[in-house]
N, C-alpha and C positions, 0 to 999 in steps of 0.2 A: 508557414507555407501558404501561398495564395490559394483560395478555393478553386477547384477545377473550372467552375462556371465563369470565373473571372480571369482566365488565362489571357495573356497578351494577344491582341488581335493579329499579331504577325503569324500565329499558328494557323488561324483561319485563312489568311492570305496565302501562306505556303501551301496548304492543302488545296485551295482553289487553283493555284497555279499548277501544282502537280497534276491535278485532274485535267486541267485545260491542256497541258502538254501531252498527257496520255491520250486524251480524246483527239488532239490535233494529229498525233502520230497515226492513230487509227484511221482518222478521216483521210489523211494523205495516202495511206496504204490502200484504202478502198477506192479512192478516186483513180489511182493509177492502175489497179488490178481488176476493177469491176466496172460495170455501167449501172450500179445500183442507184446512184443519185443522178438527177436530171435538173436542168434549168437552174433556178436560184439556189436550190439545195446543193446542186453540184458545185457551183461557184463558192458558196458559203463554206462547204466542207473542205474544198481545195485550199482556200486562203486561211482557214483556221489551222489546217494541217501544216502550212508553210512555217508556222511559228517555230517549230522545233528546228527545222533546217536553218532558218534565219538567225536564231539565237546562236547556234553553233558557228555559223559563218562569221557573224559579228565578233563573237568571242575570240575566234582564231585570229581574225585580223587585228584586234586590239592587242592580243598577247604576242603576236608575231614580232620578233626582234632579231634581225640577222646579226647584229653586233654581239648578242648573247651567244650565238653559235660560235663566233670567233673566240669568245672567252672560254668556251668549253675545250677548245683545241690548242690554246696558246698560253704562255706565261703572261701575266699582267700585274701592274702595280695600281694601287688606288690611294687617293688622297681625299679624305672626307671630313667635312666640318658640319657639326650639328649644333644648332642654337635654338633655344626656346625663349619666347617672349610672351609674357602674361600681362594682360591689361584688365583691370577691374573697373566696374562702373562706367563702361564706355558710353560716350555721347552725353555725359553729364558733367556738372561742375566738380564732381568728386572723382573724375577719371584719374586712375592711378596705375603707373607702370613701375613703381619703385619696389620691385620684388627681387629678392636676392637671387632667384632662379635666373632672372634676366641677365645677370652679370657672368653667368657660367657658359662654357662652351666645351663640347667634346671634339677632340681632334684625333682622327683615326688614320693611320698610315698602314697599308697592307701590301703583301706580296702573295700571289696565288699562282699555283700550277696544278690545275685540277687533274690533268692526265697522270701526274706523279704523286697525287694526294698530298700536296704540300700547301699549307696556308699559314701565313704569319700576319698578326695584327698587333699594332702598337696603339694603345688607347690612352690619351692624355685628357685629364679634366683640367680646364683652365678657368681662372677667374680674372677678368679684365686682362686676358692674354698672358697671364702668368701661370705656369704649371703648378698645380697643387697636389696632384697625385697621378701615378702612371701604372698601367697594367699591360703586360705583354702576353699574348696567346699564340701558341704554335701547334700545328698538326704536322707530323711527319709520318706519312703512311698511316699505320694503325696506332701510333703513339701520340699522346696529347700532353701538352705542357702549359703551365701558367707561371708567370713571374710578376710579383708586385715590385716593380723596378725601384721605387724609392724606399723600399723596406728591405729587400733581399737581393743578393747577387745572383742566386741560382734559380733555375726553373724547377718547379715540382712536376715531375713527369710520371706518367703511367701509360702502359699500353692497353689497348682495348680488350685484348684477350685475357689479361690477368686482373682487370678491374674488379670483377665480381669476386674472384678468389681473394683479392686483397681486402675487400670490404668484409667478406665472411671471416677471414682470418683475424681481423681486428674487431670483430663483434658488431660491425655496422649493419650486417644483414643476417637474417636467420634463414632465408630462402633465396635461392639464386633467381627466382622469378620476381623479386622485389624491384629490380631495375628492368624496365622493358627496353627492347631494342626498338628505338623510335623509328628508324628507317623501315624496318619490317612492318611495324604497326601501321604506318602511313600507307605502305604498299598494300597491305591486306585490306585496310578500310577502302582504298580506291577500287580494289577488285570486287568488293561486295556488290556494288551497283552497276556492274557490267552484265547486261542481259543477253542471253542467248537468243538466236533467231526464233527458236520454239517459244521461249518466254514472251518475246515481243508479239508473236502471233496470238498467243493466248490472251494477252492484255488487249490487243486490238479487237479481237472477236468479242470478248466479254463486255467491254464498255460500249462498243458500237451497237451491240444488241439492245442495250438499255435505251439508247437514243432512238433507235428504229421503232421501238415499241411505244414511245411516248411523244414523238414529234411527227406532225404531218406537213405537207407542202404548204398549207394555208398559213403556217407560222412564219414563213419566210417572205422577205421583200428585198428590193434593190433600189438604190438611189445613185444616179450617175452624176459625174462632173461636179463633185463637191471640192471645196478647198478647206484644208485643216492646217493648223500650225504644229509643226514638229521641230524641236530644237530651234525655235524662233524663225522658222522658214515656212513659207506657204507651200503646201504640197497638194497637187491635184489628185483626187482619189475617186474611186467608186466604192460605195458602202453596201454591204450585204448583211441583213439583219435577221436574227431569229428573235421573235417576240412571243413571250409567254406571260401569263399572269404571275404574280408573285407566288401564288400557291402552286401553279404548275411547275415553275422553275425550282422551287424549293422541294417539291415532291421528286423531281428528277435528281436534284442534288442529294436528297436523302437516299434514293435508290443507289446512286453512285457510291455514296459513303458506306451504305450497308454492304455493297459488293466489296468495297475496298477493305473493310475490316475483317472480311473472311477470305480475302484473296491470298491463296497460299504462295503465289509467286512473290508478292510483296512481303508477306509475313515470314517467308523463309529467309528473305534478305535481313529482316529484323532479327531473326534467330541467329543468323551468321554474325551480325554485329554483337549480339549477346555473347557468343562464344569467343569472339576476338577479345572483347573487353575483359571477360573472365580469365582468359589465358594470360593476359598481361596484368591481371590483378588490379585493374583500374576501379575507381569508385563508381559503380554502376548499379542501376536498379536490379532487383531480383528477377524481374521479368519485363524486358523492353516490349515484348509482344503484348502483354497485358496492358502496359501503359499506353501503347499505341492504340489499342482497341478502345480503352477507356476514354482517351482524348477524343476519338471519333464519336463515341457514344455521347459525350458531353456536348459536342457540336450539334449532333442530331437532336438531342433533347432541347437545346436552345432554339433550334429552328422550329421544332414542333410546337413549342410554347408560343411562338409568334407567327405561326403560319396561317394567318387569317387575312383575307382581303383580295380584291381583284385588281390591285395596282399592277401596272405593267412592269415586267422585268425583261431585259434585253441582253443579247450578246451580239455585238456589231464588229465586223471585220472590215478594214479599209485597205484597198489595194491600189498601188501606184505602178503602172506599167507591168501588171501581172505579178507584182511582189507585195506580200502583206507588209504593211508599215505600222498598222495599229490594230489592237484588239481591245474591245471595251466590254466589261461586264457591269451592267447597270441593274441595281436592285433598289427598292424603296429605302432600304437601310444603308446601303453603301454603294460605292462605285470603284472599280479597279480599271486602270488603263495601262496597257502594255504597248510601248512603242519600240519598234526594232527597225532601224533605218541604216542602210549600208550603201555607200558610194565608194568610188575609188580612193578618195582622200578623206573620207569622213565616215565614221562608224559610231552608232549611237544606240544605246539601250536605256529605257527608263520604265520603272514601275511606279505608278501613283495610286495611292489608296485614300479614299475619303469616306469617313463615317458621317452620314447625313444627320444622324440624331445627335451625336456628341460634337460634331464639327472637327473631330480629330483628323489630321491629314498626315500621311507619310509619303516620302518621295525618295526613291533610290535611282541614281543616275550614274551611267558609266559610258564614257565616250572617248574617242581618239580622233584628233584632227590636227593635221600638219605637225606630227611628231609630239603633240601634247596629249597626255592621257589624264582624264579627270574622273574621279570617283567621289560620290557624295551621298550622304544619307541625311535627310531633313525630316523633322517631326514637329508638328504644330498642334498644341493641345491647351485649352483653357488660356488662350492669349500668350502662352509661353512657346517660344520657338527655339529649337536646338538644331544645330547643323554640324555634322562632321564631314570634312572634305579632304581630299588628297589630290594634288596636281603635280604631275611629273613631266618635265621637259627633257628632251635629249637632242644633242647636236653631235653628229658623228663626222669626223674628218680623218679618213684613212685609218690609222691605228690608234686614234684617240677618241674618247667619248666624254662629253661634258654632260652630267646629269644634275638637274636641280629639282628638288622635291619640296613641296610645301604642304604640311599636314596641319589642318586648322580645326579647332572646336570653337563655336560661337553660340552664345545664347543672348537673351535680352540685355544682359548687363556685363558679360565677361567674354574675353577672347583669349585663347591660348593657341599660339602658332609655333610650330617647329619647322625650321628651315634646314634642309640638308643640301649641301653643295659638294658634288663629287666629281673628281677627275680620274678617268681610267685610261691607262696607257698600256698597249700591248708591247712587250719587250722581248728581246732575244734571251737575255739572262739577267739574273739578279743574285746578289750575295745572300746565302741563307744565314739565318740568325742564331744557329745553334752550334756551339763549339764544345769540344771535349772539356769536361770540367765544369760546364755551365749547368749541369743537370743533377738533380737528385732523383733517382728512380725509386719511387715509392713501392713498387712491386717487389723490390729486393730487400726491403727493410724488415727487421724483426718487429713484432708487435710493440715492444717497449720503445724502440727507436721511432716507429711510426707515430705513436701517441705523443712522444716528446716533441717531434717536429710539428705535428698538427696543433699541439697546445701553444707553441711559440707563434705559429702563424695566426691562430685565432686571437691571441692576446694582442699582437701588434696591429692586426686589422681592426680590432675593437678600439684600440687607442687612436688609430688613424681616423676612424669614423667619428669618434668623439671630438677629435680636434677639428675635423671638417665642419661638423654640426655647430660647434662652439664659435669658430672663427670665420667660416666661409659661407655657411648655408643656414638660413633661418628655417628651422624645422616646421614652423607654422606656415611659412610661405610654400614649402613643398606640400604640406597638407592641403592648402587652399587649391593648388593646381590639381592635385590628384582627385580631390572630391568634386572639383568642377567638371573634369573631363570624363571621369569613369561613370558609365551609365549604371544606375541602380534601379532595379525593378520597382515601380511604383505600386503601392498598396492602396486600394480605394477605401479600406477600412482603417479606422483610427484605433491605435492601441489604447490600453487602459490609461497609460500616462499621457494621452492626449496628443501624440505625434504620430505621423505616418512612418512606415518602415523606411522610406527614403530618408526622412529627416533623422531618424535614429541612426541609420548607417553613416550618414554624413557627420553627425555629431561624434559617434564612436571613432571614426577613422582619424579624426584630429588628434586623439589621445593614444590610440593603439600604437602608432608609430613612435611614441615617446618612450615605450617600454625598453628595458635593457638591463644588463648585469654589469656590475663593477664600473659604474659611471662616475666620472670625476665631478667634483663640486661645481665646476664651471658649467658642465652639462646640465646639472640640476637647476642652476640659475636660469639657463635657457628654457628649461621645462616650465619653470614658474612663469616666465614671460609668455610662453605659449598658451598656458591655461588661465591667464589672469582674468579673461572675460567671463569665466565660469567657476572661478575659485571662491568658495564662500566660507569654508571653515577648516579647522585643523582638529583631528582626533588623535590623541596620543594613545597608542595601543600598548606599547611597552617601552623599555629604555632604548630600544634600537628600532622600533617600528612606529611610523607616523602615517596617518591617512590624510590626504588632501581631498577634502570633500568638494564635489562638483555640483553645479546646478545649471540647467540649460539656459536660464534666462537672467541669472543674477551673478553678481560678484561682490567681493568685500575687500576694499583697498587696505583696511587695517590688517586683515589676515594676510594679504599678499606681502605687505611690508614686514610683518612679523616673521613670516617664513623666509623671506629674502635675507633678513638680518641673521637668522639662525644659520642658513647655509653659508653666508659670508664668514661667520665665525667658525664654521667646520669645513672649510674649503679643502682641507687636506684629507678628508674622509672620502671613501667610495661608497656607492649606493646601488642597491638593486631596486628597480622600479617595475611595478606591474599594475595593470588595470583591474578594477573590481566592478562587477556587474550586478544589477538587480535581477529579479525573477523574469522581467520582460526582455532582458538582454541589453539594457541601456547602461552605459558606464556611469557609475555614481561616485567613484573615487579613484585616486592614484595612490598606491601603497608604496612608501619609501622605507626600505630596510637599510640601516646604516651598518656597514661592514667593519 
């Protein structure tokens, strides 16, 4: 686990923004209800306070979708196509798009009637437009069914009320709380951070009091008729600035954090989270309250160790026609810029963070313009740039909506793009897909029958997956895509084996997905191809067990050929495959057990 003092900078950003919004709400309250502030202080506090209202307004406008309201009230059908395209070594002579993932496509056809709790989805996986597997899902009120259409004729059905009883009866659960009610969990989590008017008043008074004691009128200034760039547009603004030395600002920040770590309004919310997670038996810390306080204490300790110097630190708010459009926190070590810009047909939010010492930059953007919604997260560090983005377009025509979504990951050398094309039609009626005789109600089965059917399903699904991996999908290609796009927490400390935690995770993930039971010989040949860049030796453990020894940086073609010939000669056998790790958690071998 990463030492607390090296926690991701996003924790610091989050706490800064939380404090900024709390103070903003308090400033807005005092501006409206009192005449405590005058002159530049008055205007500064007014426009800082507007951030809360502006963020809520922009978020509501971005999320507003009248067509979704129609879908809540009517029956509708959907046709959806999902395609992934992966390109390696972009912009070089080695650029490569020959990835087996690129040949696949998901085709999903659905029928939904939310008012009657009916939802049917037919999901097909295609390779070069030819169906290679099909799954159907259906919800009918409180009953749920699934059918693997190319393997079985009937749906496996269970109703929500008897699910827990079914699992308990068949030994899958020892306690009814092992399965949480996800709907209730989400609702309870949402209710935690709803503040009463009394709680809001306490927060306002508490944090404004700290500012009042530590800031004077001499710390404020104003600059009129400036032009700044927001979303590539010139915006005329007035700027109101609070200027402090680095030491003054950090001292105020420490006082705010000291108050925050003992603020019972906030800590009670943390306790409520603890209770909810414990009630649902989720994997949670023994004390979220203690963790929260320790995180704040770590930040305070970091500030105190570097709180020397008279460099200037500033908070600047920019207003355009009496509306706050930008708030900037400038510190000798970092800068945070919050842009919130709302017009009739354009809504825009962006948070930018720059660490001036490490030159690390993070940028979060969320905007809606002419029916197009864009969300993106970009990070730049040590000349490496990574960006995740999602763009959604909608065109609505009476009872039809055409949606196109493009989700992209891109770094210095790779690009993974998922495109989703969806057509939604509101209809009067559709034919439901469940008929008498099509279902096996698992809730009505005796334990022996349940286990028998479950065993058949697992066996056929295992065989199907093995077939897909062998003939249609290169498992190494899938591993490349997953390890490219899934973010892994970087560790700044090197392990004893000489690699970072990120490198270790990426290395391990390539092999962990190769594990399985009762795998056919063809699948093992595919496994050997997937590990050939790191396969250096064979260790015979017994007559039925073999270790394929791995190395991060080397391979041995003679060993690869030897193992390939062995499996070719024993193709009719089945194998169990599992990974073996060293004491640092790095995979060192794949263990094959011949059945």
